[in-house]
Backbone as JSON Lines, residues from 0, in Angstrom:
{"i":0,"aa":"M","n":[15.67,-29.8,-53.32],"ca":[16.18,-29.24,-51.73],"c":[14.78,-29.35,-50.9]}
{"i":1,"aa":"S","n":[15.27,-29.57,-49.37],"ca":[14.43,-29.62,-48.33],"c":[14.17,-28.0,-47.88]}
{"i":2,"aa":"A","n":[13.13,-28.28,-47.23],"ca":[12.59,-26.61,-46.65],"c":[13.44,-26.41,-45.74]}
{"i":3,"aa":"D","n":[14.46,-26.88,-45.45],"ca":[15.66,-26.66,-44.04],"c":[16.67,-25.99,-45.2]}
{"i":4,"aa":"T","n":[16.81,-26.18,-46.33],"ca":[18.02,-25.63,-47.17],"c":[17.74,-24.09,-47.58]}
{"i":5,"aa":"P","n":[18.8,-23.62,-47.24],"ca":[18.48,-22.08,-47.32],"c":[18.19,-21.98,-48.88]}
{"i":6,"aa":"G","n":[17.5,-21.29,-49.59],"ca":[17.16,-21.15,-50.77],"c":[16.02,-22.0,-51.38]}
{"i":7,"aa":"S","n":[15.39,-22.48,-50.33],"ca":[14.34,-23.25,-50.62],"c":[13.01,-22.58,-50.78]}
{"i":8,"aa":"A","n":[12.35,-22.95,-51.7],"ca":[11.02,-22.4,-52.01],"c":[10.17,-21.96,-50.97]}
{"i":9,"aa":"D","n":[9.98,-22.83,-49.83],"ca":[9.06,-22.89,-48.66],"c":[9.8,-21.99,-47.69]}
{"i":10,"aa":"A","n":[11.0,-21.84,-47.75],"ca":[11.5,-21.13,-46.51],"c":[11.55,-19.45,-46.88]}
{"i":11,"aa":"P","n":[11.42,-18.67,-45.62],"ca":[11.14,-17.03,-45.8],"c":[12.73,-16.88,-45.87]}
{"i":12,"aa":"S","n":[12.93,-15.74,-46.95],"ca":[14.1,-15.09,-47.17],"c":[14.5,-14.46,-45.84]}
{"i":13,"aa":"R","n":[15.92,-13.87,-45.37],"ca":[16.31,-13.38,-44.48],"c":[15.85,-11.85,-44.42]}
{"i":14,"aa":"A","n":[15.48,-11.2,-45.51],"ca":[14.58,-9.94,-45.52],"c":[13.15,-10.23,-45.13]}
{"i":15,"aa":"E","n":[12.26,-11.16,-45.35],"ca":[11.13,-11.66,-44.72],"c":[11.32,-11.84,-43.38]}
{"i":16,"aa":"L","n":[12.49,-12.8,-42.83],"ca":[12.75,-12.87,-41.41],"c":[12.99,-11.52,-40.59]}
{"i":17,"aa":"A","n":[13.75,-11.07,-41.3],"ca":[14.13,-9.73,-40.58],"c":[12.95,-8.56,-40.59]}
{"i":18,"aa":"A","n":[12.22,-8.52,-41.6],"ca":[10.73,-7.74,-41.31],"c":[9.78,-8.08,-40.43]}
{"i":19,"aa":"R","n":[9.61,-9.6,-40.27],"ca":[8.91,-10.0,-39.21],"c":[9.28,-9.84,-37.87]}
{"i":20,"aa":"I","n":[10.86,-10.04,-37.56],"ca":[11.27,-9.35,-36.41],"c":[10.98,-8.2,-36.09]}
{"i":21,"aa":"D","n":[11.27,-7.28,-36.86],"ca":[10.81,-5.68,-36.91],"c":[9.35,-5.63,-36.37]}
{"i":22,"aa":"E","n":[8.73,-6.49,-36.96],"ca":[7.02,-6.25,-36.39],"c":[6.92,-6.62,-35.33]}
{"i":23,"aa":"L","n":[7.38,-7.74,-35.03],"ca":[7.21,-8.48,-33.65],"c":[7.74,-7.52,-32.45]}
{"i":24,"aa":"E","n":[8.98,-6.93,-32.37],"ca":[9.66,-5.97,-32.08],"c":[8.76,-4.74,-31.69]}
{"i":25,"aa":"T","n":[8.08,-4.22,-32.84],"ca":[7.09,-3.16,-32.69],"c":[6.18,-3.57,-31.76]}
{"i":26,"aa":"A","n":[5.3,-4.68,-31.96],"ca":[4.09,-4.99,-31.25],"c":[4.56,-5.04,-29.75]}
{"i":27,"aa":"L","n":[5.69,-5.74,-29.32],"ca":[6.37,-5.91,-28.08],"c":[6.25,-4.46,-27.34]}
{"i":28,"aa":"S","n":[6.83,-3.58,-28.19],"ca":[7.3,-2.2,-27.49],"c":[6.05,-1.5,-27.31]}
{"i":29,"aa":"E","n":[4.79,-1.66,-28.34],"ca":[3.4,-0.92,-28.04],"c":[2.85,-1.77,-26.93]}
{"i":30,"aa":"A","n":[2.76,-2.97,-26.75],"ca":[2.34,-3.58,-25.73],"c":[2.51,-3.35,-24.33]}
{"i":31,"aa":"T","n":[3.9,-2.97,-24.19],"ca":[4.46,-2.75,-22.82],"c":[4.6,-1.2,-22.66]}
{"i":32,"aa":"T","n":[4.29,-0.49,-23.12],"ca":[4.29,0.89,-23.06],"c":[3.78,1.53,-21.55]}
{"i":33,"aa":"E","n":[4.4,2.43,-21.08],"ca":[3.95,2.88,-19.76],"c":[2.9,3.14,-19.86]}
{"i":34,"aa":"D","n":[1.98,3.92,-21.04],"ca":[0.76,4.7,-20.88],"c":[-0.12,3.4,-20.71]}
{"i":35,"aa":"G","n":[-0.19,2.33,-20.86],"ca":[-1.15,1.37,-20.73],"c":[-0.76,0.37,-19.34]}
{"i":36,"aa":"G","n":[0.29,1.16,-18.61],"ca":[0.72,0.15,-17.44],"c":[-0.01,0.58,-16.38]}
{"i":37,"aa":"K","n":[-0.29,-0.42,-15.44],"ca":[-0.85,-0.35,-14.17],"c":[-0.09,0.2,-13.28]}
{"i":38,"aa":"K","n":[-1.02,0.78,-12.36],"ca":[-0.1,1.61,-10.98],"c":[-0.43,1.03,-9.73]}
{"i":39,"aa":"M","n":[0.27,1.0,-8.84],"ca":[0.02,0.82,-7.29],"c":[0.6,2.02,-6.38]}
{"i":40,"aa":"S","n":[-0.17,2.4,-5.61],"ca":[-0.01,3.38,-4.57],"c":[-0.48,2.53,-3.33]}
{"i":41,"aa":"I","n":[0.85,2.64,-2.57],"ca":[0.75,2.24,-0.96],"c":[0.75,3.46,0.06]}
{"i":42,"aa":"I","n":[0.22,3.48,1.12],"ca":[0.51,4.49,2.25],"c":[0.9,3.67,3.3]}
{"i":43,"aa":"A","n":[2.4,3.91,3.69],"ca":[2.75,3.19,5.18],"c":[2.61,3.79,5.91]}
{"i":44,"aa":"T","n":[2.19,3.46,7.06],"ca":[1.73,4.11,8.48],"c":[2.42,3.77,9.75]}
{"i":45,"aa":"K","n":[3.01,2.49,9.63],"ca":[3.7,1.84,10.79],"c":[4.89,1.57,10.58]}
{"i":46,"aa":"G","n":[5.67,1.73,11.57],"ca":[7.25,1.3,11.65],"c":[7.78,0.25,12.77]}
{"i":47,"aa":"T","n":[6.81,-0.69,12.64],"ca":[7.32,-1.6,13.43],"c":[8.1,-2.67,12.44]}
{"i":48,"aa":"L","n":[8.87,-3.62,13.0],"ca":[9.54,-4.74,12.2],"c":[8.69,-5.48,11.74]}
{"i":49,"aa":"D","n":[7.45,-5.74,12.15],"ca":[6.23,-6.54,11.72],"c":[5.71,-6.22,10.38]}
{"i":50,"aa":"M","n":[5.61,-4.76,10.38],"ca":[4.53,-3.91,10.01],"c":[5.66,-3.01,8.34]}
{"i":51,"aa":"A","n":[7.2,-3.07,8.66],"ca":[7.73,-2.74,7.71],"c":[7.87,-3.6,6.28]}
{"i":52,"aa":"Y","n":[7.99,-5.0,6.6],"ca":[7.68,-6.24,5.4],"c":[6.38,-5.78,4.44]}
{"i":53,"aa":"P","n":[5.52,-5.92,4.91],"ca":[4.16,-5.65,3.93],"c":[4.03,-4.82,2.83]}
{"i":54,"aa":"P","n":[4.52,-3.47,3.04],"ca":[4.78,-2.34,1.83],"c":[5.98,-2.59,1.05]}
{"i":55,"aa":"L","n":[7.0,-3.23,1.41],"ca":[8.11,-3.46,0.71],"c":[8.0,-4.75,-0.21]}
{"i":56,"aa":"I","n":[7.53,-5.88,0.48],"ca":[7.34,-7.09,-0.23],"c":[6.03,-6.71,-1.16]}
{"i":57,"aa":"L","n":[5.12,-6.05,-0.91],"ca":[4.07,-5.61,-1.89],"c":[4.54,-4.73,-3.15]}
{"i":58,"aa":"A","n":[5.41,-3.89,-2.79],"ca":[5.81,-2.99,-3.86],"c":[6.88,-3.44,-4.55]}
{"i":59,"aa":"S","n":[7.81,-4.4,-4.23],"ca":[8.83,-5.13,-5.15],"c":[8.14,-6.3,-5.77]}
{"i":60,"aa":"T","n":[7.41,-6.87,-5.59],"ca":[6.61,-7.74,-6.25],"c":[5.47,-7.05,-7.38]}
{"i":61,"aa":"A","n":[4.87,-5.99,-7.06],"ca":[4.03,-5.18,-8.02],"c":[5.11,-4.89,-8.96]}
{"i":62,"aa":"A","n":[6.33,-4.19,-8.65],"ca":[7.19,-3.69,-9.55],"c":[7.83,-4.93,-10.39]}
{"i":63,"aa":"A","n":[7.75,-6.14,-10.02],"ca":[8.41,-7.21,-10.94],"c":[7.37,-7.61,-11.73]}
{"i":64,"aa":"F","n":[5.82,-7.53,-11.4],"ca":[5.11,-7.83,-12.63],"c":[4.6,-6.24,-13.31]}
{"i":65,"aa":"G","n":[5.44,-5.59,-13.1],"ca":[5.55,-4.36,-14.28],"c":[4.66,-3.17,-13.74]}
{"i":66,"aa":"Y","n":[4.11,-3.11,-12.58],"ca":[3.49,-2.29,-12.34],"c":[4.24,-0.84,-11.77]}
{"i":67,"aa":"E","n":[3.63,0.48,-11.88],"ca":[4.61,1.54,-11.64],"c":[3.96,1.66,-10.13]}
{"i":68,"aa":"V","n":[5.16,1.81,-8.88],"ca":[4.67,1.72,-7.58],"c":[5.28,2.65,-6.82]}
{"i":69,"aa":"T","n":[4.22,3.41,-6.07],"ca":[4.9,4.51,-5.23],"c":[4.33,4.25,-3.7]}
{"i":70,"aa":"V","n":[5.31,4.3,-2.74],"ca":[4.92,3.96,-1.41],"c":[5.08,5.59,-0.65]}
{"i":71,"aa":"F","n":[4.25,6.06,-0.08],"ca":[4.26,7.07,0.5],"c":[4.12,6.55,1.89]}
{"i":72,"aa":"H","n":[5.25,7.1,3.01],"ca":[5.79,6.89,4.15],"c":[5.12,8.23,5.09]}
{"i":73,"aa":"T","n":[4.41,7.71,5.95],"ca":[4.2,9.07,6.83],"c":[3.67,8.57,8.3]}
{"i":74,"aa":"F","n":[4.35,9.53,9.39],"ca":[4.18,9.25,10.7],"c":[5.06,7.71,10.77]}
{"i":75,"aa":"W","n":[4.91,7.03,11.77],"ca":[5.86,5.91,12.1],"c":[6.65,4.98,10.9]}
{"i":76,"aa":"G","n":[5.8,5.32,9.61],"ca":[6.21,4.38,8.49],"c":[7.13,5.1,7.92]}
{"i":77,"aa":"L","n":[7.94,6.33,8.53],"ca":[8.73,6.72,7.88],"c":[10.13,6.35,8.61]}
{"i":78,"aa":"E","n":[9.97,5.54,9.62],"ca":[11.21,4.88,10.12],"c":[11.55,3.68,9.24]}
{"i":79,"aa":"I","n":[11.12,3.41,8.4],"ca":[11.34,2.34,7.23],"c":[12.22,2.88,6.41]}
{"i":80,"aa":"L","n":[12.06,4.59,6.08],"ca":[13.15,4.57,5.18],"c":[14.4,5.38,5.58]}
{"i":81,"aa":"H","n":[14.19,5.76,7.26],"ca":[15.06,6.31,8.08],"c":[16.45,5.5,7.91]}
{"i":82,"aa":"E","n":[17.64,5.54,7.42],"ca":[18.67,4.76,7.51],"c":[19.1,4.12,8.69]}
{"i":83,"aa":"E","n":[19.44,4.98,9.91],"ca":[19.6,4.64,10.96],"c":[18.37,3.91,11.73]}
{"i":84,"aa":"R","n":[17.32,4.34,11.92],"ca":[16.14,3.94,12.45],"c":[15.73,2.73,11.86]}
{"i":85,"aa":"A","n":[15.88,2.39,10.37],"ca":[15.57,0.98,10.04],"c":[16.17,0.32,10.24]}
{"i":86,"aa":"K","n":[17.57,-0.25,10.88],"ca":[18.23,-0.95,11.67],"c":[17.65,-1.38,12.49]}
{"i":87,"aa":"K","n":[16.8,-0.74,13.57],"ca":[16.76,-0.83,14.86],"c":[15.17,-0.78,15.17]}
{"i":88,"aa":"L","n":[14.47,-1.22,14.18],"ca":[12.64,-1.6,14.28],"c":[12.35,-2.6,15.21]}
{"i":89,"aa":"K","n":[11.43,-2.44,16.12],"ca":[11.02,-3.28,17.3],"c":[9.98,-4.07,17.02]}
{"i":90,"aa":"L","n":[9.63,-4.96,17.47],"ca":[8.54,-5.96,17.23],"c":[7.65,-5.79,18.81]}
{"i":91,"aa":"S","n":[6.54,-5.21,18.73],"ca":[5.86,-5.06,19.87],"c":[4.95,-6.19,20.32]}
{"i":92,"aa":"S","n":[5.39,-6.74,21.7],"ca":[4.67,-8.06,22.14],"c":[3.16,-7.54,22.68]}
{"i":93,"aa":"V","n":[3.01,-6.24,22.8],"ca":[1.62,-5.92,23.45],"c":[0.79,-5.58,22.15]}
{"i":94,"aa":"G","n":[-0.61,-6.16,22.62],"ca":[-1.49,-5.81,21.37],"c":[-1.46,-6.54,20.16]}
{"i":95,"aa":"N","n":[-0.69,-7.52,20.17],"ca":[-0.5,-8.25,18.92],"c":[-1.46,-9.76,19.25]}
{"i":96,"aa":"P","n":[-2.22,-10.19,18.91],"ca":[-3.14,-11.51,19.46],"c":[-2.32,-12.7,19.09]}
{"i":97,"aa":"N","n":[-1.65,-12.5,17.94],"ca":[-0.66,-13.75,17.58],"c":[0.61,-13.94,17.91]}
{"i":98,"aa":"M","n":[0.99,-13.08,18.7],"ca":[2.28,-13.01,19.71],"c":[1.85,-14.23,20.45]}
{"i":99,"aa":"P","n":[3.25,-15.25,20.87],"ca":[3.08,-16.37,21.74],"c":[3.06,-15.72,23.22]}
{"i":100,"aa":"V","n":[3.0,-14.42,23.5],"ca":[2.84,-13.82,24.86],"c":[1.64,-13.31,25.22]}
{"i":101,"aa":"P","n":[1.04,-13.62,26.13],"ca":[0.0,-12.72,26.71],"c":[0.53,-11.51,26.92]}
{"i":102,"aa":"N","n":[-0.68,-10.52,26.59],"ca":[-0.43,-8.97,26.71],"c":[0.2,-8.69,28.3]}
{"i":103,"aa":"I","n":[-0.12,-9.37,29.28],"ca":[0.01,-8.86,30.6],"c":[1.61,-9.34,30.38]}
{"i":104,"aa":"V","n":[2.3,-10.18,30.08],"ca":[3.9,-10.54,29.89],"c":[4.33,-9.86,29.43]}
{"i":105,"aa":"G","n":[3.48,-9.3,28.21],"ca":[4.25,-8.91,26.99],"c":[4.55,-6.98,27.43]}
{"i":106,"aa":"A","n":[3.8,-6.74,28.59],"ca":[4.16,-5.35,28.83],"c":[5.16,-5.33,29.85]}
{"i":107,"aa":"L","n":[5.84,-6.49,30.26],"ca":[6.94,-6.69,31.17],"c":[8.22,-5.48,30.67]}
{"i":108,"aa":"P","n":[8.96,-4.98,31.36],"ca":[10.05,-4.75,30.55],"c":[11.35,-5.46,29.93]}
{"i":109,"aa":"G","n":[11.48,-5.07,28.81],"ca":[12.43,-6.05,27.86],"c":[11.83,-6.99,27.09]}
{"i":110,"aa":"M","n":[10.34,-6.89,27.25],"ca":[9.83,-7.97,26.44],"c":[9.82,-7.73,24.89]}
{"i":111,"aa":"D","n":[9.43,-6.34,24.38],"ca":[9.55,-5.93,22.95],"c":[11.29,-6.31,22.95]}
{"i":112,"aa":"R","n":[11.95,-6.07,23.36],"ca":[13.56,-6.45,22.9],"c":[13.47,-8.14,22.69]}
{"i":113,"aa":"M","n":[12.89,-8.59,23.62],"ca":[12.89,-10.14,23.62],"c":[12.06,-10.9,22.21]}
{"i":114,"aa":"T","n":[11.14,-10.12,22.01],"ca":[10.07,-10.42,20.72],"c":[10.6,-10.0,19.55]}
{"i":115,"aa":"T","n":[11.54,-8.89,19.64],"ca":[12.19,-8.69,18.37],"c":[13.42,-9.54,18.06]}
{"i":116,"aa":"K","n":[13.98,-9.63,19.02],"ca":[15.11,-10.79,19.02],"c":[14.78,-12.1,18.49]}
{"i":117,"aa":"M","n":[13.63,-12.62,18.94],"ca":[12.67,-13.63,18.18],"c":[12.65,-13.63,16.79]}
{"i":118,"aa":"M","n":[12.13,-12.53,16.52],"ca":[11.86,-12.25,15.1],"c":[12.78,-12.34,14.35]}
{"i":119,"aa":"E","n":[13.98,-11.3,14.46],"ca":[15.21,-11.08,13.86],"c":[15.82,-12.68,13.6]}
{"i":120,"aa":"K","n":[15.58,-13.42,14.52],"ca":[16.29,-14.76,14.35],"c":[15.67,-15.61,13.62]}
{"i":121,"aa":"K","n":[14.41,-15.49,13.7],"ca":[13.16,-16.19,12.54],"c":[13.52,-15.71,11.08]}
{"i":122,"aa":"I","n":[13.98,-14.67,11.2],"ca":[14.1,-13.9,9.7],"c":[15.54,-14.38,9.11]}
{"i":123,"aa":"D","n":[16.48,-14.36,10.14],"ca":[17.64,-14.81,9.72],"c":[17.47,-16.36,9.39]}
{"i":124,"aa":"D","n":[16.99,-17.0,10.09],"ca":[17.07,-18.62,10.08],"c":[16.37,-18.97,8.73]}
{"i":125,"aa":"N","n":[15.27,-18.07,8.46],"ca":[14.58,-18.62,7.11],"c":[15.38,-17.83,5.76]}
{"i":126,"aa":"D","n":[16.5,-17.14,5.96],"ca":[17.09,-16.37,5.07],"c":[16.31,-15.43,4.2]}
{"i":127,"aa":"T","n":[15.22,-14.83,5.17],"ca":[14.64,-13.82,4.48],"c":[15.24,-12.57,4.13]}
{"i":128,"aa":"A","n":[14.97,-11.84,3.28],"ca":[15.58,-10.5,3.09],"c":[15.31,-9.34,4.18]}
{"i":129,"aa":"S","n":[16.34,-8.68,4.32],"ca":[16.37,-7.71,5.39],"c":[15.7,-6.61,4.73]}
{"i":130,"aa":"I","n":[15.0,-5.49,5.88],"ca":[14.54,-4.56,5.04],"c":[15.23,-3.53,4.24]}
{"i":131,"aa":"E","n":[16.44,-3.39,4.62],"ca":[17.58,-2.68,3.75],"c":[17.65,-3.08,2.49]}
{"i":132,"aa":"E","n":[17.47,-4.63,2.31],"ca":[17.77,-5.37,1.13],"c":[16.44,-5.16,0.22]}
{"i":133,"aa":"L","n":[15.37,-5.21,0.82],"ca":[14.23,-5.17,0.36],"c":[14.08,-3.94,-0.29]}
{"i":134,"aa":"L","n":[14.26,-2.86,0.28],"ca":[14.08,-1.25,0.25],"c":[15.1,-1.3,-1.1]}
{"i":135,"aa":"Q","n":[16.41,-1.57,-1.15],"ca":[17.44,-1.66,-2.05],"c":[16.69,-2.08,-3.39]}
{"i":136,"aa":"T","n":[16.61,-3.41,-3.33],"ca":[15.82,-4.33,-4.61],"c":[14.72,-3.28,-5.17]}
{"i":137,"aa":"S","n":[13.86,-2.92,-4.39],"ca":[12.34,-2.16,-4.66],"c":[13.12,-0.76,-5.54]}
{"i":138,"aa":"L","n":[14.11,0.01,-4.83],"ca":[14.75,1.13,-5.79],"c":[15.14,0.53,-6.82]}
{"i":139,"aa":"D","n":[15.71,-0.28,-7.0],"ca":[16.53,-0.75,-8.39],"c":[15.47,-1.15,-9.38]}
{"i":140,"aa":"M","n":[14.24,-1.37,-9.2],"ca":[13.2,-1.86,-9.75],"c":[12.21,-0.74,-10.21]}
{"i":141,"aa":"G","n":[12.59,0.6,-9.54],"ca":[11.87,1.74,-9.97],"c":[10.81,2.24,-9.02]}
{"i":142,"aa":"V","n":[10.83,1.39,-8.04],"ca":[9.49,2.0,-6.91],"c":[9.92,3.04,-6.22]}
{"i":143,"aa":"E","n":[8.99,4.25,-6.17],"ca":[9.19,5.46,-5.67],"c":[8.99,5.59,-4.21]}
{"i":144,"aa":"F","n":[10.06,5.48,-3.35],"ca":[9.7,5.73,-1.84],"c":[9.5,7.25,-1.6]}
{"i":145,"aa":"Q","n":[8.38,7.76,-1.2],"ca":[8.21,9.2,-0.67],"c":[8.0,9.0,0.98]}
{"i":146,"aa":"A","n":[8.77,10.14,1.42],"ca":[8.84,10.67,2.76],"c":[7.97,11.59,2.95]}
{"i":147,"aa":"C","n":[6.9,11.83,3.85],"ca":[6.34,12.85,4.14],"c":[6.42,14.45,4.98]}
{"i":148,"aa":"Q","n":[6.7,15.28,4.06],"ca":[7.24,16.24,4.77],"c":[6.51,16.86,5.87]}
{"i":149,"aa":"M","n":[5.48,16.88,6.31],"ca":[4.94,17.33,7.24],"c":[5.63,16.4,8.42]}
{"i":150,"aa":"T","n":[5.71,15.08,8.35],"ca":[6.13,13.85,9.46],"c":[7.62,14.3,9.57]}
{"i":151,"aa":"I","n":[8.37,14.51,8.49],"ca":[9.42,14.81,8.57],"c":[10.05,15.94,9.38]}
{"i":152,"aa":"E","n":[9.41,17.38,9.61],"ca":[9.46,18.18,10.01],"c":[8.71,17.98,11.58]}
{"i":153,"aa":"L","n":[7.99,17.31,11.84],"ca":[7.37,16.84,12.93],"c":[8.15,15.98,14.09]}
{"i":154,"aa":"M","n":[8.7,15.32,13.15],"ca":[9.77,14.18,13.78],"c":[11.37,14.84,13.95]}
{"i":155,"aa":"G","n":[11.17,15.76,13.28],"ca":[12.5,16.68,13.58],"c":[13.78,16.17,12.55]}
{"i":156,"aa":"Y","n":[13.33,15.22,11.79],"ca":[14.53,14.64,10.87],"c":[14.96,15.19,10.1]}
{"i":157,"aa":"D","n":[16.29,14.98,9.6],"ca":[17.01,15.86,8.24],"c":[16.82,15.03,7.23]}
{"i":158,"aa":"E","n":[16.51,15.63,6.22],"ca":[16.36,15.2,4.95],"c":[17.47,14.05,4.36]}
{"i":159,"aa":"D","n":[18.88,14.38,5.03],"ca":[19.96,13.55,4.49],"c":[19.86,12.04,5.45]}
{"i":160,"aa":"D","n":[18.96,12.02,6.44],"ca":[18.95,10.61,7.0],"c":[18.44,9.69,6.5]}
{"i":161,"aa":"F","n":[17.85,10.18,5.09],"ca":[16.96,8.62,4.62],"c":[17.74,8.08,3.63]}
{"i":162,"aa":"Y","n":[17.76,7.21,3.25],"ca":[18.02,6.0,2.12],"c":[18.23,7.11,0.98]}
{"i":163,"aa":"D","n":[19.22,6.75,0.32],"ca":[19.87,7.31,-1.13],"c":[18.51,6.75,-1.89]}
{"i":164,"aa":"G","n":[17.84,7.89,-2.77],"ca":[16.93,7.54,-3.62],"c":[15.38,7.53,-3.31]}
{"i":165,"aa":"V","n":[15.57,7.86,-1.84],"ca":[14.15,8.25,-1.24],"c":[13.68,9.61,-1.62]}
{"i":166,"aa":"T","n":[12.49,9.73,-1.96],"ca":[12.03,11.04,-2.46],"c":[11.44,11.91,-1.3]}
{"i":167,"aa":"T","n":[11.94,12.79,-0.6],"ca":[11.65,13.52,0.6],"c":[10.74,15.11,0.02]}
{"i":168,"aa":"G","n":[10.19,15.29,1.29],"ca":[9.15,16.48,1.0],"c":[8.23,16.25,0.1]}
{"i":169,"aa":"V","n":[7.56,15.2,0.27],"ca":[6.22,15.23,-0.61],"c":[5.11,15.39,0.5]}
{"i":170,"aa":"G","n":[4.09,15.96,0.1],"ca":[3.0,16.38,0.93],"c":[2.0,15.08,0.75]}
{"i":171,"aa":"A","n":[0.9,15.3,1.36],"ca":[-0.49,14.77,1.68],"c":[-1.35,15.0,0.24]}
{"i":172,"aa":"A","n":[-1.26,16.14,-0.4],"ca":[-1.86,16.45,-1.46],"c":[-1.15,15.54,-2.91]}
{"i":173,"aa":"T","n":[0.11,15.28,-2.73],"ca":[0.7,14.72,-3.83],"c":[0.61,13.5,-3.64]}
{"i":174,"aa":"A","n":[0.59,13.01,-2.39],"ca":[0.25,11.48,-2.24],"c":[-1.53,11.22,-2.46]}
{"i":175,"aa":"L","n":[-2.32,12.2,-2.56],"ca":[-3.61,11.54,-2.69],"c":[-3.76,11.93,-4.46]}
{"i":176,"aa":"E","n":[-3.29,12.49,-4.91],"ca":[-2.78,12.59,-6.4],"c":[-2.71,11.57,-7.16]}
{"i":177,"aa":"D","n":[-1.59,10.73,-6.27],"ca":[-0.98,9.71,-6.91],"c":[-1.96,8.35,-6.6]}
{"i":178,"aa":"M","n":[-2.47,8.38,-5.35],"ca":[-3.54,7.69,-5.19],"c":[-4.61,7.37,-6.33]}
{"i":179,"aa":"A","n":[-5.35,8.63,-6.46],"ca":[-6.29,8.72,-7.29],"c":[-5.99,8.44,-9.02]}
{"i":180,"aa":"D","n":[-4.53,8.15,-9.27],"ca":[-4.34,8.07,-10.53],"c":[-4.31,6.28,-10.75]}
{"i":181,"aa":"A","n":[-4.21,5.8,-9.21],"ca":[-3.46,4.34,-8.98],"c":[-4.67,3.23,-9.55]}
{"i":182,"aa":"D","n":[-4.52,2.18,-9.96],"ca":[-5.32,1.16,-10.1],"c":[-5.47,0.44,-8.8]}
{"i":183,"aa":"I","n":[-4.59,0.45,-8.01],"ca":[-4.61,-0.59,-6.81],"c":[-3.98,0.75,-5.64]}
{"i":184,"aa":"Q","n":[-5.0,0.85,-4.73],"ca":[-4.67,1.6,-3.51],"c":[-4.29,1.1,-2.1]}
{"i":185,"aa":"L","n":[-3.83,1.01,-1.56],"ca":[-3.22,0.09,-0.18],"c":[-2.94,1.23,0.97]}
{"i":186,"aa":"L","n":[-3.49,1.11,2.17],"ca":[-3.17,1.55,3.44],"c":[-2.46,0.34,4.08]}
{"i":187,"aa":"V","n":[-1.05,0.52,4.3],"ca":[-0.37,-0.56,5.12],"c":[0.13,0.08,6.96]}
């Protein structure tokens, strides 16, 4: 009999193979437990179109690599989580040295609308995911998006205005506690 033939003296039995599979599954489970997992905490403070992408891309990428990710949105960063306002984020042409428009021209009425349209076209032409798509993908991957309670009150928002799955009513103390436990802390 050859080694490939069932019952061969060299081949492991079904029971031995089953035991080995059980050992490997246990080892894999232990290696991927959350206790040893890495954690990332991001603070999002800006709500312009160009600044909405970094926290969403970083959060979804980190989640794909197995990180537990929390993104705390405060002040203008809260716009990213607001279901209606997230669809109307603007790109400012003033104060951005990489814009193809001098600041004096960027300050003219209607320039922010024009630069926003230019960026939206670039996003669309490049088939880049929308803010809403990145947010939903991140939520599906387990990213926790937190909305700052003080900013909700300051801006007069209703907690129902935010995307489903967003954790509202989170305070700065909770954000600081989360950051203290994180392996990576980012301010965007």
